[in-house]
N, C-alpha and C positions, 0 to 999 in steps of 0.2 A: 531480540523479539519479543516485545509487549504480553505479558500474560495475558490470556483469555478471561474476560470477565465472565464469572458465574451465573448460570442460568436462573431466572428469579423461580421460586417456585408457583408448580399450578395456581390461577387466580389471583398471581400476584402482577399480572401484566407483562409488557415484553417491553425493548427498547431494540431498535435498531436502526442503524446510518443509512441515511436516502444518500440518492446521488449526488444531490446540492451540497452534500456535504452535511446538513442539519441531521439533529437524531431524532426521533420518533418513538413515543410513550404509546401503548393499545392498551387499554384497561375497561372491564365490563363493570358499568355503573348502572345504578337503578334508574328509571325515567318514574316520570311524574303518575304516569297510567301503572305503576306496578311492574311494569315489564324490566329486562335488562337488554343494555346494547352496546356495542364498542365505541368507548371513546377516545380521542386521538390529542393527544399534544405534542408540541415541538419545542425544541431549545438547541441553541446554536454550541453545548457541548454537551456528554453526558450525565453530566452531574446535573445540570441545568434540569435536563428532561426528565433525570430520574428523580428530583425533586417534585417536578410535578406530576409523577407518577405516583409517587406516596401521596401527594395530597388528594389526587383522584380516589386512591385505595383508603385512604382516611374516612373519605365522606360516603363511599362505598359501606364501610363497618358499621359506620352512623347510620347509616338508614338515609342518607341525605341524596334526592334524586340531583342528578345532572345530567340533565336532557343533550343529547348528542344534537339535536337542533331544539331552537326556542318553541317552547311547548304552547298551545293554543289555549285561552282562557277557558273555552270549551273540556279540556285536557284537564287543566290546573283546578279549576273549580270542583269537581266529584272527588278530585283526590284530596282537596285539602277537607271538603266536609266530611269524608269519611275519615281520614287519618288525622286530623287534626281538631276539627269540631266537635265531632261526635264523640271522642275518647275524654274530652275534658270537660264540654260545656252541656246545660242541661237539656233534657229530651225538647224542652218547648224553644229552645235557643235554637238548637239544630233545626227544627220542624219551620220555623221562619226563616232561617237562610238557606234551607233547603228549598222552600217555596220561591225565594226570589232569583235563586240561580236558575230553578228549573222552566219559570215562568218569565223572567225580564232577562235576567243576566247571559245565558246560553245565547236565548234567538237573538238578543239583541246586538251583542259584542262577543260572542262566545267564538268568532272566527280571527278576531284578532290575537296575534302573538304576543306572550308576556314582554319581551323585550322592545318591541315596535309598537306598544299602546304608548298614544302620545294624549297629553290634557286634552287637545283638539277633540279626539275620540271619543273620550269620558264625557264631555260636555257635551256634543252631540248627544249621543246615548241618550242623556239624562232628560237633555230636551224632548227628545221624542217621545220618551215613555213618561214625562208628566203630560203632555199634549193626550197620550193614548187612555193614561190613566189618573193619576191625582199627584199632586206634590208631594204629598206625606208619601205615596208608595215610590215615588222617585228618592226623595232622599233618605226612605229605608234602603233600597237598591245599592244607592250611594256608600251610605254605610257598611252594607255588606261587601261591596268592591272592595272598598278602603281595608276592611281588615283582612280579607283575602290576600292582597297586594304585600299586606304589612308581613303575615305568614310568608308569602314568596320570598320578599327582603332577607328573611331571617336563613331562609335556608339558601341564600346566595342566589336564586336563579336570575333576581332582575335588582340594578343598582340602585333605583329609587323608587316612591310609589306616587305615580303620577297621578292618582285618585287626590290624595292631599292635597293637590295643588289646585282642584277644583272646588268652587263653592256648591255647597250642595243646594237644593231647591229651598225656595221658604214656604214652608206650610202655615196657611190660615189657623189661626186660635178659633177654634170652635165657639160660638157665643152660647154662653149655658144661662139658663133661667131656671134657678133651683124654686122649689115650691116655698110658699107664703106660709106662717105659722098656721091660717086657716086652713089654705088647701092640703099641710099636713093630717092635719085634724080629721078633715073630710074623708081622704083616702084611708085612714087606719079605720075609721067610723064603717068605713062601706067595707073594710076587707076583715071587718074581725071574726066572722065567720070561715073565713079561708084558711083552710088547711095550714098554708106557708105564714098566718097570721105574726107568728111569735118570729120569724125571722124579718117581715117587715119590723115588726119593732125593734131588733135588733140592729136591723141595718139604720134606720133612723137617729135611735138612742145613741148607738155607740160608734157611727160611721162605717161601718162594716162594708166593704165592697162586696158583689155577686159569689165572686172567687173564694171569696173569706168565709163567707156564710156556709156554701158549699162544705168546704173542706173542717169545720167544725168537729170536733169531737168531745166527748165528757173529759177525755184527758187534758182537754187545752183550758176546761174551764176552773176559773179560782172559785170555789163554791164559797169562801169565806169573804173574798172582796168584789169580785168582777159580777157574781149574782146580784149581791144585795146593792151593786152601782145599779144594774139594768132595773131591778126591782122598784129602786128609787125614782127611774126615769118613767117607767111605766105608771106609777102612781101619779106622777106630776100632771104625764098626760092623761090621764083618767081624771084627775080631780079638775083640769083646762075642760075636758069634755063634756063634766057633769056640770060644772057652770054655763056650757053652752046648752046645756039642755042634750046633747046628744046622749046619753048613759040615762 
């Protein structure tokens, strides 16, 4: 008579033999929403079933979600934001991703399950979103969805990223009409008494963007080189203004 197999310790799952002769393993695993649920695996032999049980336990120990059923995008996307994006990306990136998830992805395609999401589903969603908003918004939502599905592939929730198979919308480049030298000098002359005049000069002379100007601190300034360069730029502007009779 063969010896009875030892019971697995608590939390290590169980293996039983079904009436059809197959073996069934049951293990509690992590779900995409952070809860735990019982997951079943099957094998023709006890050893095959035990190997699947150990694989499920490894994923549970490493915090990898193993859905008992295919998770919906509305379940996966918030989990991805909180557990993948927020700990590793800048706050501004998280805020941008969260906005697209909340306003566009969840309402538009959130009811689809990860495993059943198709190329056609993604394409229809992007076409509808572009009609409601802009091509640029649809293009950014496509990028957020593609990034989220890439993370789902890494966690082995899906086998392929269908968003990579869909061409993103093409947004039209904005037509820029930069100021001429005369227009720039007229602006500086009109803004000379404004409290932000120094910022205007820096923006024009150094090509700084608004966010870079606002974030400037004294620690960022090289008084031996950069201030001298700015001063030279200001002197050149003033010389041109004097020749035009502005000063």
